[in-house]
SEBA-408201 format. One line per 8 residues: number of its first residue (from 1); their letters; for each residue x, y, z of N, C-alpha, C. Coordinates in nm, 3 decimals, decimal comma. Each point is the difference from the previous one (the first is absolute). Layout:
REM residues N
NUM	A	X/Y/Z/X/Y/Z/X/Y/Z ~ ...
***
This chain:
REM residues 281
1	MLVGVLFS	0,084/-0,121/0,000/-0,084/0,121/0,000/0,087/0,126/0,000 ~ 0,105/0,001/0,085/0,085/0,118/0,007/0,069/0,026/-0,133 ~ 0,044/-0,109/-0,068/0,065/0,018/-0,130/-0,094/0,068/-0,098 ~ -0,126/-0,042/0,001/-0,098/0,061/-0,089/-0,023/0,145/0,032 ~ -0,005/0,032/0,129/-0,020/0,139/0,041/0,116/0,086/-0,046 ~ 0,123/-0,051/0,019/0,117/0,077/-0,039/0,008/0,016/-0,151 ~ -0,038/-0,105/-0,076/0,000/0,012/-0,145/-0,097/0,108/-0,043 ~ -0,118/0,000/0,061/-0,100/0,103/-0,032/0,053/0,138/0,032
9	FWATSGIA	0,069/0,011/0,115/0,054/0,129/0,040/0,100/0,053/-0,103 ~ 0,096/-0,085/-0,035/0,102/0,047/-0,093/-0,057/0,025/-0,139 ~ -0,099/-0,080/-0,039/-0,058/0,015/-0,134/-0,078/0,129/-0,012 ~ -0,065/0,042/0,107/-0,085/0,118/-0,007/0,072/0,128/0,039 ~ 0,111/-0,011/0,073/0,067/0,121/0,047/0,098/0,055/-0,101 ~ 0,049/-0,085/-0,089/0,099/0,046/-0,096/0,140/0,007/0,057 ~ 0,021/-0,061/0,117/0,132/0,004/0,062/0,071/-0,131/-0,029 ~ 0,122/0,007/-0,046/0,076/-0,122/-0,022/0,029/-0,066/0,134
17	QDSHPAKI	0,000/-0,133/0,001/0,012/-0,071/0,126/0,135/0,023/0,066 ~ 0,103/0,034/-0,079/0,132/0,020/0,059/0,029/0,148/0,024 ~ -0,100/0,086/-0,011/0,021/0,143/0,020/0,016/0,031/0,147 ~ 0,054/0,118/0,027/0,024/0,041/0,138/-0,038/0,146/0,013 ~ -0,131/0,031/0,002/-0,043/0,139/0,006/0,058/0,072/0,121 ~ 0,046/0,123/-0,023/0,071/0,074/0,104/-0,077/0,121/0,050 ~ -0,106/0,039/-0,071/-0,078/0,118/0,039/-0,146/-0,043/0,015 ~ -0,037/-0,033/0,123/-0,129/-0,064/0,025/-0,089/0,090/0,084
25	VAIGGSVT	-0,126/0,008/-0,041/-0,104/0,064/0,080/-0,088/-0,110/0,057 ~ -0,021/0,002/0,130/-0,083/-0,101/0,067/-0,134/0,062/0,036 ~ -0,107/-0,064/-0,045/-0,135/0,047/0,027/-0,069/-0,104/0,088 ~ -0,025/0,036/0,125/-0,060/-0,092/0,097/0,091/-0,015/0,120 ~ -0,052/0,030/0,118/0,083/-0,004/0,120/0,069/-0,133/0,023 ~ -0,073/-0,109/-0,019/0,061/-0,132/0,023/0,107/-0,030/-0,103 ~ -0,019/0,047/-0,122/0,100/-0,020/-0,106/0,131/0,069/0,038 ~ -0,011/0,123/0,045/0,119/0,074/0,041/0,069/-0,068/0,117
33	EIVYALGE	-0,077/-0,047/0,097/0,058/-0,071/0,114/0,075/-0,124/-0,045 ~ -0,054/-0,071/-0,098/0,066/-0,121/-0,049/0,132/0,035/-0,068 ~ 0,003/0,108/-0,078/0,125/0,041/-0,064/0,107/0,025/0,106 ~ -0,037/0,068/0,108/0,095/0,024/0,109/0,039/-0,131/0,068 ~ -0,096/-0,087/0,023/0,029/-0,128/0,066/0,094/-0,086/-0,083 ~ -0,003/0,018/-0,131/0,090/-0,072/-0,090/0,138/0,065/-0,009 ~ 0,015/0,117/0,061/0,127/0,071/-0,007/0,026/0,067/-0,133 ~ -0,108/0,029/-0,075/0,013/0,058/-0,134/-0,044/0,146/-0,005
41	EARLIGRD	-0,004/0,065/0,115/-0,054/0,136/0,006/0,084/0,102/-0,076 ~ 0,127/-0,029/-0,026/0,085/0,095/-0,074/-0,051/0,023/-0,141 ~ -0,085/-0,089/-0,049/-0,053/0,011/-0,136/-0,129/0,081/-0,005 ~ -0,051/0,038/0,115/-0,125/0,077/0,004/0,027/0,148/-0,027 ~ -0,083/0,058/-0,087/0,009/0,145/-0,025/-0,131/0,070/0,032 ~ -0,103/-0,075/0,040/-0,128/0,060/0,031/-0,093/-0,100/0,064 ~ -0,109/0,051/0,056/-0,097/-0,082/0,072/-0,135/0,067/-0,008 ~ -0,104/-0,072/0,043/-0,132/0,063/0,012/-0,020/0,045/0,144
49	STSVYPPQ	-0,110/0,071/0,025/-0,021/0,060/0,131/-0,033/-0,100/0,110 ~ -0,035/-0,125/-0,037/-0,024/-0,101/0,104/0,129/-0,066/0,044 ~ 0,109/0,029/-0,067/0,130/-0,060/0,034/0,068/0,085/0,107 ~ -0,034/-0,028/0,124/0,048/0,081/0,111/0,092/-0,078/0,094 ~ 0,030/-0,124/-0,035/0,087/-0,082/0,082/0,091/-0,081/-0,091 ~ 0,128/-0,017/0,039/0,066/0,059/0,116/0,012/0,152/-0,012 ~ 0,032/0,067/0,110/0,001/0,147/-0,001/0,085/0,062/-0,110 ~ 0,110/-0,066/-0,036/0,087/0,058/-0,104/-0,068/0,006/-0,136
57	ALKLPDAG	-0,108/-0,077/-0,017/-0,073/0,006/-0,127/-0,062/0,138/-0,021 ~ -0,025/0,070/0,109/-0,061/0,133/-0,010/0,091/0,101/-0,067 ~ 0,128/-0,032/-0,011/0,093/0,090/-0,067/-0,012/-0,008/-0,152 ~ -0,067/-0,104/-0,050/-0,018/-0,016/-0,144/-0,109/0,094/-0,052 ~ 0,010/0,046/-0,124/-0,107/0,082/-0,058/-0,133/-0,074/0,003 ~ -0,106/0,074/0,029/-0,135/-0,056/0,010/-0,070/0,015/-0,135 ~ -0,036/-0,113/-0,061/-0,063/0,002/-0,133/-0,152/0,007/0,007 ~ -0,057/0,010/0,120/-0,145/0,012/0,013/-0,063/-0,118/0,070
65	YIRALSPE	-0,131/0,009/0,019/-0,076/-0,105/0,069/-0,024/-0,118/-0,093 ~ 0,009/-0,119/0,051/-0,006/-0,122/-0,080/-0,124/-0,010/-0,088 ~ -0,114/0,051/0,047/-0,124/-0,012/-0,079/-0,035/0,129/-0,075 ~ 0,089/0,098/0,009/-0,024/0,126/-0,072/0,132/0,051/-0,057 ~ 0,069/-0,087/-0,070/0,132/0,034/-0,053/-0,008/0,103/-0,111 ~ 0,099/0,087/-0,003/0,016/0,095/-0,110/0,109/-0,054/-0,092 ~ -0,032/-0,026/-0,127/0,104/-0,050/-0,092/0,121/0,092/-0,005 ~ -0,027/0,131/0,001/0,110/0,095/-0,007/0,093/-0,014/0,121
73	GVLSLNPD	-0,061/-0,018/0,119/0,080/-0,013/0,121/0,088/-0,123/-0,003 ~ -0,053/-0,110/-0,051/0,078/-0,124/-0,009/0,107/0,011/-0,107 ~ -0,039/0,045/-0,120/0,093/0,004/-0,112/0,110/0,103/0,018 ~ -0,027/0,105/0,078/0,101/0,104/0,022/0,124/-0,054/0,072 ~ -0,016/-0,115/0,067/0,113/-0,061/0,070/0,089/-0,080/-0,094 ~ -0,045/-0,018/-0,125/0,076/-0,071/-0,103/0,040/-0,141/0,044 ~ -0,096/-0,081/0,044/0,032/-0,136/0,044/0,024/-0,094/-0,117 ~ 0,076/-0,107/0,024/0,009/-0,105/-0,101/-0,083/-0,122/0,040
81	LILMLDGA	-0,066/0,008/0,116/-0,095/-0,103/0,042/-0,090/0,056/0,108 ~ -0,128/-0,036/-0,008/-0,094/0,035/0,106/-0,052/-0,129/0,061 ~ 0,022/-0,015/0,129/-0,060/-0,111/0,075/-0,133/0,049/0,053 ~ -0,110/-0,058/-0,047/-0,131/0,054/0,030/-0,091/-0,107/0,061 ~ -0,047/0,026/0,121/-0,091/-0,093/0,065/-0,130/-0,006/-0,077 ~ -0,049/-0,120/-0,021/-0,126/-0,019/-0,072/-0,110/0,082/0,066 ~ -0,078/0,071/-0,080/-0,105/0,085/0,052/0,034/0,148/-0,006 ~ 0,125/0,032/-0,037/0,038/0,140/-0,015/-0,074/0,060/-0,119
89	GPPEALET	-0,012/0,131/0,001/-0,073/0,064/-0,108/0,009/0,152/0,009 ~ -0,088/0,068/-0,074/-0,112/-0,052/-0,078/0,047/-0,064/-0,132 ~ -0,088/-0,077/-0,067/0,041/-0,071/-0,122/0,058/0,091/-0,107 ~ -0,057/0,119/-0,016/0,050/0,090/-0,105/0,144/0,045/0,029 ~ 0,034/0,011/0,128/0,138/0,036/0,035/0,095/-0,113/-0,037 ~ -0,041/-0,122/0,026/0,084/-0,115/-0,034/0,019/-0,010/-0,151 ~ -0,105/0,028/-0,076/0,011/-0,005/-0,146/0,099/0,103/-0,051 ~ -0,002/0,119/0,059/0,094/0,105/-0,041/0,143/-0,041/0,030
97	IKAAGVPI	0,020/-0,060/0,117/0,135/-0,045/0,037/0,048/-0,109/-0,094 ~ -0,088/-0,095/-0,030/0,037/-0,108/-0,092/0,031/0,055/-0,139 ~ -0,079/0,098/-0,044/0,021/0,059/-0,132/0,135/0,070/-0,010 ~ 0,052/0,044/0,114/0,130/0,066/0,001/0,114/-0,100/-0,010 ~ -0,034/-0,129/0,004/0,102/-0,103/-0,017/0,071/-0,042/0,126 ~ -0,051/0,043/0,115/0,064/-0,039/0,126/-0,055/-0,136/0,044 ~ 0,086/-0,099/0,022/-0,047/-0,131/0,044/-0,066/0,006/0,137 ~ -0,110/-0,072/0,015/-0,070/-0,010/0,128/-0,005/-0,146/0,041
105	ATIPDGYD	0,048/-0,029/0,119/-0,013/-0,133/0,057/-0,114/0,005/0,101 ~ -0,110/-0,067/-0,031/-0,115/-0,001/0,090/0,021/-0,107/0,107 ~ 0,000/0,044/0,124/0,025/-0,090/0,114/-0,134/-0,043/0,058 ~ -0,026/-0,131/0,010/-0,130/-0,046/0,048/-0,026/0,041/0,144 ~ -0,123/0,040/0,027/-0,040/0,036/0,135/-0,085/-0,113/0,057 ~ -0,025/0,003/0,129/-0,082/-0,102/0,062/-0,010/0,023/0,149 ~ -0,081/-0,080/0,065/-0,023/0,019/0,143/-0,008/-0,134/0,074 ~ 0,086/-0,092/-0,043/0,016/-0,124/0,075/0,149/-0,026/0,018
113	AASISKKV	0,033/-0,105/0,072/0,141/-0,026/0,031/0,082/-0,022/-0,126 ~ -0,055/-0,070/-0,097/0,075/-0,033/-0,122/0,032/0,123/-0,084 ~ -0,081/0,104/0,012/0,017/0,117/-0,086/0,132/0,071/0,024 ~ 0,052/-0,009/0,121/0,125/0,070/0,030/0,117/-0,063/-0,075 ~ 0,008/-0,131/0,003/0,106/-0,069/-0,074/-0,010/0,029/-0,150 ~ -0,122/0,004/-0,051/-0,019/0,029/-0,143/0,050/0,140/-0,034 ~ -0,026/0,096/0,088/0,050/0,136/-0,022/0,152/0,001/-0,004 ~ 0,060/-0,064/0,098/0,146/0,000/0,010/0,062/-0,065/-0,123
121	EAVGAALG	-0,053/-0,113/-0,042/0,053/-0,069/-0,117/-0,015/0,085/-0,126 ~ -0,113/0,070/-0,012/-0,023/0,084/-0,118/0,095/0,118/-0,004 ~ 0,022/0,063/0,115/0,095/0,111/0,006/0,140/-0,050/-0,031 ~ 0,035/-0,115/0,056/0,132/-0,057/-0,026/0,022/-0,030/-0,147 ~ -0,104/-0,052/-0,067/0,010/-0,029/-0,143/0,020/0,128/-0,080 ~ -0,073/0,104/0,036/0,010/0,127/-0,073/0,138/0,063/0,016 ~ 0,060/-0,020/0,117/0,131/0,060/0,027/0,115/-0,091/-0,040 ~ -0,031/-0,123/-0,041/0,105/-0,093/-0,037/0,076/-0,056/0,118
129	VEPKAHVL	-0,066/-0,008/0,115/0,066/-0,053/0,121/-0,084/-0,114/0,058 ~ -0,038/-0,093/-0,086/-0,087/-0,110/0,042/0,054/-0,080/0,118 ~ 0,130/-0,034/0,004/0,048/-0,078/0,116/-0,021/0,073/0,133 ~ 0,032/0,130/0,003/-0,021/0,077/0,123/-0,147/0,006/0,035 ~ -0,085/0,014/-0,099/-0,144/0,008/0,024/-0,052/-0,131/0,057 ~ 0,051/-0,111/-0,049/-0,045/-0,130/0,049/0,037/-0,017/0,147 ~ 0,120/0,040/0,036/0,043/-0,008/0,140/-0,088/0,089/0,088 ~ -0,025/0,123/-0,046/-0,083/0,093/0,077/-0,141/-0,053/0,014
137	ANRLNGAL	-0,057/-0,050/-0,108/-0,137/-0,052/0,005/-0,012/-0,114/0,101 ~ 0,098/-0,089/0,001/-0,004/-0,111/0,095/0,013/0,048/0,144 ~ 0,087/0,098/0,022/0,017/0,053/0,135/-0,126/0,069/0,050 ~ -0,060/0,082/-0,085/-0,122/0,071/0,039/-0,115/-0,097/0,022 ~ -0,009/-0,102/-0,084/-0,107/-0,097/0,016/0,014/-0,078/0,130 ~ 0,123/-0,035/0,035/0,022/-0,070/0,126/-0,043/0,083/0,120 ~ 0,037/0,128/-0,002/-0,039/0,089/0,110/-0,151/0,018/0,005 ~ -0,062/0,012/-0,117/-0,144/0,020/-0,005/-0,074/-0,124/0,050
145	QAAIAKSA	0,043/-0,117/-0,042/-0,067/-0,123/0,044/0,011/-0,017/0,151 ~ 0,113/0,039/0,058/0,015/-0,007/0,145/-0,096/0,096/0,070 ~ -0,015/0,120/-0,056/-0,092/0,099/0,059/-0,144/-0,047/-0,011 ~ -0,035/-0,058/-0,115/-0,136/-0,051/-0,021/-0,030/-0,112/0,098 ~ 0,095/-0,091/0,017/-0,020/-0,113/0,090/-0,022/0,046/0,143 ~ 0,075/0,100/0,042/-0,017/0,053/0,135/-0,136/0,066/0,017 ~ -0,042/0,075/-0,101/-0,130/0,067/0,006/-0,114/-0,099/-0,001 ~ 0,017/-0,111/-0,070/-0,106/-0,100/-0,012/-0,031/-0,068/0,133
153	DQKPKVRV	0,093/0,011/0,096/-0,021/-0,064/0,130/-0,105/0,071/0,084 ~ -0,036/0,123/-0,038/-0,093/0,079/0,081/-0,143/-0,048/-0,021 ~ -0,064/-0,042/0,106/-0,140/-0,045/-0,005/-0,075/0,062/0,119 ~ -0,123/0,047/-0,020/-0,065/0,015/-0,129/0,059/0,118/-0,077 ~ -0,033/0,009/-0,128/0,051/0,109/-0,081/-0,060/0,133/0,044 ~ 0,083/0,103/0,001/-0,049/0,134/0,030/-0,081/0,050/-0,118 ~ -0,118/0,054/0,028/-0,088/0,051/-0,105/0,035/0,147/-0,027 ~ 0,035/0,029/-0,125/0,054/0,132/-0,034/-0,084/0,070/-0,105
161	LFILSLQN	-0,023/0,129/0,024/-0,056/0,090/-0,102/0,114/0,085/-0,051 ~ 0,039/-0,017/-0,126/0,106/0,080/-0,059/-0,065/0,118/-0,071 ~ 0,028/0,120/0,050/-0,057/0,122/-0,056/0,103/0,068/-0,089 ~ -0,033/0,012/-0,127/0,087/0,071/-0,093/-0,008/0,150/0,023 ~ -0,120/0,049/0,022/-0,018/0,143/0,028/-0,131/0,022/0,073 ~ -0,006/0,111/0,070/-0,121/0,042/0,071/-0,018/0,149/-0,026 ~ -0,096/0,033/-0,084/-0,023/0,139/-0,037/-0,148/0,032/0,007 ~ -0,030/0,111/0,065/-0,139/0,042/0,017/-0,085/-0,109/0,064
169	GRVMAAGN	0,062/-0,073/0,091/-0,072/-0,104/0,072/-0,019/-0,129/-0,076 ~ 0,045/-0,006/-0,125/-0,018/-0,120/-0,082/0,127/-0,084/0,000 ~ -0,017/-0,128/0,027/0,113/-0,092/0,009/0,022/-0,071/-0,133 ~ 0,123/0,011/-0,052/0,043/-0,078/-0,115/0,080/-0,118/0,055 ~ -0,054/-0,120/-0,014/0,060/-0,117/0,062/0,059/-0,096/-0,103 ~ 0,090/-0,083/0,046/0,062/-0,101/-0,085/-0,080/-0,129/0,005 ~ -0,047/-0,043/-0,117/-0,062/-0,131/-0,010/0,106/-0,102/-0,037 ~ -0,034/-0,093/-0,090/0,097/-0,102/-0,038/0,070/0,036/-0,131
177	HNHADGIL	0,095/-0,084/-0,040/0,074/0,016/-0,125/0,073/0,134/-0,008 ~ 0,074/0,033/0,104/0,083/0,120/-0,001/0,114/-0,017/0,101 ~ 0,091/0,096/0,001/0,119/-0,011/0,085/-0,035/0,003/0,149 ~ -0,101/0,077/0,037/-0,038/0,005/0,142/-0,051/-0,135/0,047 ~ -0,087/-0,061/-0,078/-0,051/-0,133/0,035/0,114/-0,100/0,003 ~ 0,094/0,013/-0,093/0,112/-0,092/-0,005/0,086/0,006/0,124 ~ 0,032/0,121/0,046/0,087/0,012/0,118/-0,073/-0,045/0,126 ~ -0,131/0,023/0,007/-0,076/-0,049/0,115/0,005/-0,153/0,007
185	KLAGAENV	-0,014/-0,065/-0,114/0,006/-0,146/-0,003/0,136/-0,050/0,044 ~ 0,106/0,062/-0,052/0,135/-0,043/0,036/0,026/0,019/0,149 ~ -0,061/0,102/0,059/0,019/0,029/0,143/-0,093/-0,081/0,088 ~ -0,077/-0,090/-0,059/-0,087/-0,087/0,078/-0,127/0,064/0,048 ~ -0,040/0,111/-0,064/-0,122/0,071/0,041/-0,116/-0,035/-0,092 ~ -0,120/0,035/0,044/-0,121/-0,019/-0,080/-0,050/0,136/-0,048 ~ -0,014/0,015/-0,129/-0,054/0,123/-0,058/-0,152/-0,004/0,011 ~ -0,058/0,090/0,080/-0,145/-0,005/0,023/-0,079/0,044/-0,122
193	MADINGYK	0,067/0,058/-0,100/-0,069/0,043/-0,123/0,039/-0,088/-0,119 ~ 0,040/-0,123/0,027/0,047/-0,089/-0,106/-0,109/-0,041/-0,098 ~ -0,125/0,033/0,030/-0,109/-0,037/-0,092/-0,023/0,106/-0,107 ~ 0,078/0,109/0,001/-0,011/0,099/-0,107/0,130/-0,002/-0,081 ~ -0,006/0,047/-0,123/0,117/-0,001/-0,088/0,068/0,136/-0,003 ~ 0,131/-0,001/0,010/0,076/0,123/-0,013/-0,017/0,093/0,118 ~ 0,012/0,130/-0,029/-0,018/0,104/0,102/-0,133/0,068/-0,028 ~ -0,087/0,004/0,100/-0,133/0,058/-0,020/-0,044/0,076/0,124
201	QVSDEAII	-0,086/0,100/-0,023/-0,067/0,064/0,113/-0,097/-0,099/0,061 ~ -0,001/-0,004/0,132/-0,089/-0,093/0,070/-0,092/0,079/0,091 ~ -0,118/-0,053/0,020/-0,101/0,069/0,081/0,030/-0,015/0,148 ~ -0,060/0,089/0,079/0,013/-0,011/0,145/-0,053/-0,134/0,048 ~ -0,110/-0,043/-0,059/-0,061/-0,127/0,041/0,095/-0,117/-0,025 ~ 0,069/0,004/-0,114/0,094/-0,109/-0,033/0,116/-0,003/0,098 ~ 0,048/0,117/0,040/0,111/0,007/0,095/-0,042/-0,055/0,135 ~ -0,116/0,041/0,047/-0,049/-0,047/0,130/-0,021/-0,151/-0,002
209	KAAPDVVV	-0,059/-0,048/-0,108/-0,025/-0,144/-0,012/0,130/-0,079/-0,006 ~ 0,102/0,056/-0,063/0,128/-0,070/-0,014/0,071/-0,017/0,134 ~ -0,022/0,090/0,092/0,053/-0,008/0,137/0,151/-0,028/0,005 ~ 0,081/0,087/-0,058/0,145/-0,023/0,003/0,057/0,015/0,141 ~ 0,106/-0,076/0,027/0,072/0,014/0,126/0,101/0,114/-0,006 ~ 0,052/0,024/-0,120/0,105/0,101/-0,021/-0,025/0,070/-0,133 ~ 0,029/0,130/-0,002/0,001/0,076/-0,125/0,145/0,023/-0,039 ~ 0,032/-0,022/-0,127/0,134/0,025/-0,052/-0,008/0,108/-0,106
217	MMTGTGGH	0,091/0,097/0,008/0,009/0,105/-0,101/0,147/0,026/-0,033 ~ 0,023/0,062/-0,114/0,134/0,043/-0,036/0,026/0,138/0,057 ~ 0,126/0,026/0,031/0,040/0,137/0,025/0,017/0,066/-0,136 ~ -0,010/0,131/-0,004/0,016/0,066/-0,129/-0,074/0,131/-0,007 ~ -0,041/0,035/-0,123/-0,066/0,127/-0,025/-0,141/-0,025/-0,049 ~ -0,073/0,108/-0,022/-0,136/-0,012/-0,052/-0,089/-0,074/0,098 ~ -0,081/-0,093/-0,052/-0,092/-0,075/0,085/0,071/-0,087/0,101 ~ 0,128/-0,034/-0,030/0,075/-0,084/0,093/0,043/0,079/0,123
225	ATDDQTVL	-0,005/0,134/-0,006/0,053/0,083/0,107/-0,104/0,033/0,106 ~ -0,120/-0,054/-0,012/-0,104/0,025/0,099/0,052/-0,037/0,138 ~ -0,017/0,091/0,098/0,057/-0,026/0,132/-0,076/-0,111/0,072 ~ 0,066/-0,058/0,099/-0,056/-0,115/0,071/-0,136/0,029/0,061 ~ -0,013/0,117/0,061/-0,125/0,032/0,067/-0,116/0,006/-0,099 ~ 0,024/0,056/-0,118/-0,105/0,006/-0,101/-0,041/-0,140/-0,045 ~ 0,098/-0,086/-0,017/-0,030/-0,137/-0,041/-0,082/-0,071/0,105 ~ 0,046/0,003/0,123/-0,063/-0,077/0,107/-0,133/0,057/0,045
233	SNPAIAAT	-0,023/0,128/-0,030/-0,128/0,061/0,037/-0,103/-0,009/-0,111 ~ 0,041/-0,053/-0,116/-0,098/-0,025/-0,106/-0,110/-0,089/0,059 ~ -0,127/0,036/-0,014/-0,107/-0,074/0,067/0,000/-0,150/-0,027 ~ 0,024/-0,038/-0,124/-0,001/-0,143/-0,032/0,118/-0,072/0,065 ~ 0,118/0,060/-0,011/0,118/-0,063/0,058/-0,009/-0,004/0,152 ~ -0,052/0,108/0,058/-0,013/0,007/0,146/-0,090/-0,110/0,055 ~ -0,090/-0,050/-0,083/-0,095/-0,103/0,044/0,057/-0,142/-0,011 ~ 0,121/-0,013/-0,054/0,060/-0,132/-0,017/0,092/-0,033/0,117
241	PAGKARRL	0,038/-0,127/0,016/0,098/-0,034/0,103/0,130/0,079/-0,014 ~ 0,043/0,026/-0,124/0,122/0,078/-0,022/-0,015/0,141/0,053 ~ -0,114/0,062/-0,028/-0,023/0,136/0,046/-0,012/0,008/0,151 ~ -0,072/-0,093/0,058/-0,020/0,001/0,145/0,131/-0,021/0,075 ~ 0,087/-0,081/-0,056/0,130/-0,025/0,063/0,108/0,095/-0,051 ~ -0,036/0,088/-0,093/0,092/0,097/-0,060/0,123/-0,071/-0,060 ~ -0,027/-0,102/-0,077/0,107/-0,080/-0,060/0,019/0,043/-0,146 ~ 0,095/0,090/-0,018/0,033/0,054/-0,132/0,149/-0,016/-0,023
249	VRMDGMYL	0,036/-0,066/-0,108/0,140/-0,022/-0,037/0,030/0,076/-0,128 ~ 0,110/0,075/0,000/0,043/0,071/-0,120/0,141/-0,046/-0,037 ~ 0,022/-0,019/-0,129/0,132/-0,036/-0,049/0,027/0,069/-0,133 ~ 0,127/0,018/-0,031/0,038/0,063/-0,126/-0,054/-0,080/-0,118 ~ -0,059/0,070/-0,095/-0,068/-0,066/-0,110/0,091/-0,084/-0,088 ~ 0,115/0,051/-0,040/0,089/-0,077/-0,087/0,059/-0,119/0,074 ~ 0,033/0,019/0,126/0,051/-0,110/0,083/-0,104/-0,110/0,010 ~ -0,125/0,040/0,021/-0,108/-0,096/0,023/-0,047/-0,067/-0,128
257	LGFGPRTA	-0,015/0,077/-0,107/-0,066/-0,049/-0,121/0,093/-0,016/-0,120 ~ 0,128/0,026/0,018/0,092/-0,002/-0,114/0,026/-0,137/-0,059 ~ -0,008/-0,104/0,081/0,032/-0,137/-0,044/0,136/-0,001/-0,070 ~ 0,101/0,034/0,080/0,137/0,005/-0,047/0,095/-0,057/0,103 ~ 0,124/0,047/0,002/0,101/-0,057/0,090/-0,033/0,011/0,149 ~ -0,084/0,096/0,039/-0,029/0,018/0,143/-0,128/-0,070/0,046 ~ -0,063/-0,076/-0,085/-0,132/-0,055/0,034/0,005/-0,099/0,116 ~ 0,104/-0,079/0,012/0,010/-0,091/0,114/-0,002/0,078/0,131
265	DAVTALNA	0,075/0,110/0,004/0,000/0,084/0,120/-0,137/0,062/0,023 ~ -0,066/0,040/-0,109/-0,132/0,061/0,012/-0,102/-0,099/0,055 ~ 0,008/-0,125/-0,044/-0,091/-0,103/0,051/0,019/-0,018/0,150 ~ 0,125/-0,009/0,042/0,030/-0,017/0,143/-0,048/0,120/0,080 ~ 0,027/0,120/-0,052/-0,039/0,122/0,071/-0,151/0,014/0,008 ~ -0,070/-0,031/-0,109/-0,146/0,011/0,000/-0,060/-0,101/0,096 ~ 0,049/-0,122/-0,002/-0,052/-0,101/0,091/0,017/0,043/0,145 ~ 0,117/0,054/0,032/0,025/0,047/0,136/-0,091/0,116/0,036
273	ALLEPGKT	-0,020/0,091/-0,096/-0,084/0,117/0,025/-0,146/-0,039/0,020 ~ -0,046/-0,101/-0,071/-0,139/-0,043/0,015/-0,023/-0,061/0,137 ~ 0,103/-0,063/0,054/-0,012/-0,059/0,133/0,026/0,102/0,109 ~ 0,086/0,099/-0,031/0,030/0,109/0,093/-0,014/0,130/-0,078 ~ -0,119/0,057/-0,005/-0,028/0,113/-0,089/0,091/0,121/0,015 ~ 0,065/0,014/0,114/0,089/0,113/0,017/0,132/-0,018/-0,071 ~ 0,025/-0,121/-0,048/0,128/-0,032/-0,063/-0,014/0,007/-0,150 ~ 0,047/0,107/-0,063/-0,008/0,018/-0,144/0,135/0,040/-0,054
281	E	0,013/-0,006/-0,132/0,125/0,039/-0,066/-0,024/0,129/-0,077
***
């Protein structure tokens, strides 16, 4: 399967398999983290705005937000390869970049344990460092499996409401088939909104009926920046076990949902925080 994936990658990217691109723009926080974890950061000349770790990545020029890329911003860096996490856009921006003749290596995204190894292997193939990528993928997978096994020992599972945003009293919650649901599963928790797909606004009645033990949110800006008191005093949340016990956990969004080199640590930290809500990263 991997051979077929790599053949498809090289066939569609226009990059010779023995090439060694030296001017790379990384689009996607986890992609950038993988480049650093592989020790290939000297080849980076740019990043997107979600690439905030490790801290030295912030010194690279910012080519824009992953889902609102400006072709001009990316092309102005004169890259010879763009590592782009699947789902980047908008489509018209990608078409403009492709039309300019810049090779794009699309890195598969995902929200299960296997997806991390696939990302690492794909980045390694694009950079021509497959042996290093294989070693890294195995090391990360070993750490992740150990974290998952430890989290799986917790019984009963903590019931979690993952709130993407809370604005004007309306809760945008994580259902299934997304990164939030994926990290909750890896951490041994139960997503109380697993019967809905994607991220959706949920009614007060649905929140009360779900009866979460803990609310999880990302730290950040916009809807993620709602202060704790506002969250816990929301009438629907206040009526749940989580609200009554004031159990709110916040963690950095890229750390929590990136599904990259730090995910094993994130699983361990989230599991600990769910059991001891004051303990967050």
